[in-house]
C-alpha positions as CSV (number, residue, x, y, z in Angstrom):
1,M,-0.2,0.0,0.0
2,H,1.4,3.3,-0.9
3,L,0.5,5.3,2.2
4,P,-0.4,8.7,0.6
5,E,-3.2,6.6,-0.8
6,I,-4.2,5.2,2.2
7,N,-7.7,7.3,2.4
8,E,-8.3,5.2,-0.7
9,L,-7.9,2.1,1.0
10,N,-11.9,1.0,1.0
11,E,-14.3,-1.2,-0.6
12,Q,-15.1,1.7,-3.9
13,G,-11.9,3.0,-4.0
14,V,-10.3,-0.4,-4.9
15,I,-13.1,-1.2,-6.9
16,G,-12.7,1.9,-8.9
17,C,-8.9,0.8,-9.2
18,Y,-9.6,-2.9,-10.8
19,V,-12.4,-1.1,-13.3
20,G,-8.9,0.9,-14.4
21,I,-6.4,-1.4,-14.5
22,A,-8.8,-3.4,-16.3
23,E,-9.6,-0.8,-19.1
24,M,-5.9,-0.4,-19.5
25,I,-5.3,-4.5,-19.9
26,E,-8.4,-4.4,-22.3
27,K,-6.3,-1.5,-24.6
28,Y,-2.6,-3.6,-24.0
29,H,-2.9,-7.0,-25.0
30,N,0.3,-7.7,-24.1
31,V,-0.4,-7.1,-20.1
32,K,-1.5,-10.6,-19.1
33,G,-3.4,-9.5,-16.2
34,L,-2.9,-8.0,-12.3
35,F,-0.5,-9.5,-9.6
36,G,0.3,-8.2,-6.1
37,I,2.1,-9.2,-3.3
38,S,0.9,-8.5,0.5
39,W,-0.6,-9.5,3.9
40,L,-4.0,-8.4,2.6
41,Y,-4.2,-11.5,0.8
42,D,-3.7,-13.4,3.6
43,P,-6.8,-16.0,4.3
44,Q,-6.7,-15.3,8.3
45,L,-7.4,-11.9,7.5
46,V,-11.4,-13.2,7.7
47,H,-10.6,-13.8,11.3
48,I,-8.1,-10.8,12.6
49,S,-9.5,-8.3,10.2
50,P,-13.1,-9.0,8.5
51,R,-13.5,-5.8,7.3
52,L,-10.6,-5.4,4.7
53,I,-11.7,-9.0,3.2
54,Y,-12.8,-7.4,0.5
55,L,-9.7,-6.6,-0.5
56,Q,-9.7,-10.6,-1.4
57,K,-13.2,-11.6,-2.1
58,L,-13.7,-9.7,-4.9
59,P,-10.9,-10.6,-6.8
60,L,-11.2,-14.6,-5.6
61,S,-14.5,-14.8,-6.4
62,N,-13.9,-13.7,-9.8
63,G,-11.1,-15.7,-11.1
64,A,-8.3,-14.9,-9.8
65,K,-5.6,-17.4,-7.5
66,R,-3.6,-16.7,-4.6
67,F,-0.3,-18.5,-3.5
68,Y,1.9,-18.5,-0.2
69,I,4.8,-16.7,-0.3
70,G,6.0,-16.4,3.3
71,I,6.1,-14.5,6.4
72,D,5.8,-10.6,6.1
73,E,8.5,-8.8,8.2
74,S,7.6,-5.2,6.8
75,E,5.0,-4.2,9.4
76,S,2.6,-3.0,7.2
77,A,0.1,-5.1,8.8
78,F,0.3,-2.7,11.6
79,V,-0.1,0.8,10.0
80,K,-3.9,1.4,10.7
81,S,-4.7,-1.1,13.1
82,K,-3.5,-1.3,16.8
83,T,-5.6,-4.7,17.3
84,R,-3.1,-6.4,14.8
85,A,0.1,-5.1,16.5
86,R,-1.8,-6.2,20.3
87,L,-2.6,-9.8,18.4
88,F,1.4,-9.9,16.8
89,K,3.2,-9.1,20.0
90,E,0.7,-11.4,21.8
91,G,1.8,-14.1,19.1
92,K,-1.4,-14.6,18.4
93,Y,-1.0,-13.1,14.8
94,K,1.8,-13.5,12.2
95,P,1.1,-11.8,8.7
96,K,1.8,-13.6,5.8
97,A,2.3,-12.6,2.2
98,Y,0.3,-13.5,-0.4
99,L,0.9,-13.3,-4.3
100,L,-2.4,-12.5,-5.9
101,V,-2.7,-13.2,-9.9
102,W,-5.9,-12.3,-11.2
103,P,-5.7,-13.2,-15.3
104,R,-6.5,-10.7,-18.0
105,K,-9.2,-12.3,-19.0
106,D,-11.3,-12.7,-15.7
107,I,-11.0,-9.0,-14.6
108,V,-11.5,-8.1,-18.0
109,E,-15.0,-10.1,-18.1
110,W,-15.8,-9.0,-14.2
111,S,-15.1,-5.8,-14.9
112,K,-17.6,-6.1,-18.0
113,R,-19.8,-7.5,-15.5
114,Y,-19.7,-4.5,-13.1
115,R,-20.0,-1.7,-15.4
């Protein structure tokens, strides 16, 4: 997450971002899809921060796949959450990084349905 843009980290902001990416992908046929690596794609997020689950639910329910990368050492999971920071200090939460891959065909099809 680019911290100056953190106020756009909401469901509508993310949907708008995905729509824009899909439009770009439609124009540039050499772009094969969208990918990102983040603790935000961690399956345990549903229990730790359920209000953020939309970040992974939308792509995963529309053709994206996720792959475990490893423990996220960046501490970015704690920037906006005292709860995640507390759970980490208590040894109850360790952020894990996942690769999310949303193939071109799937993100474009989702975007057309959404628009």
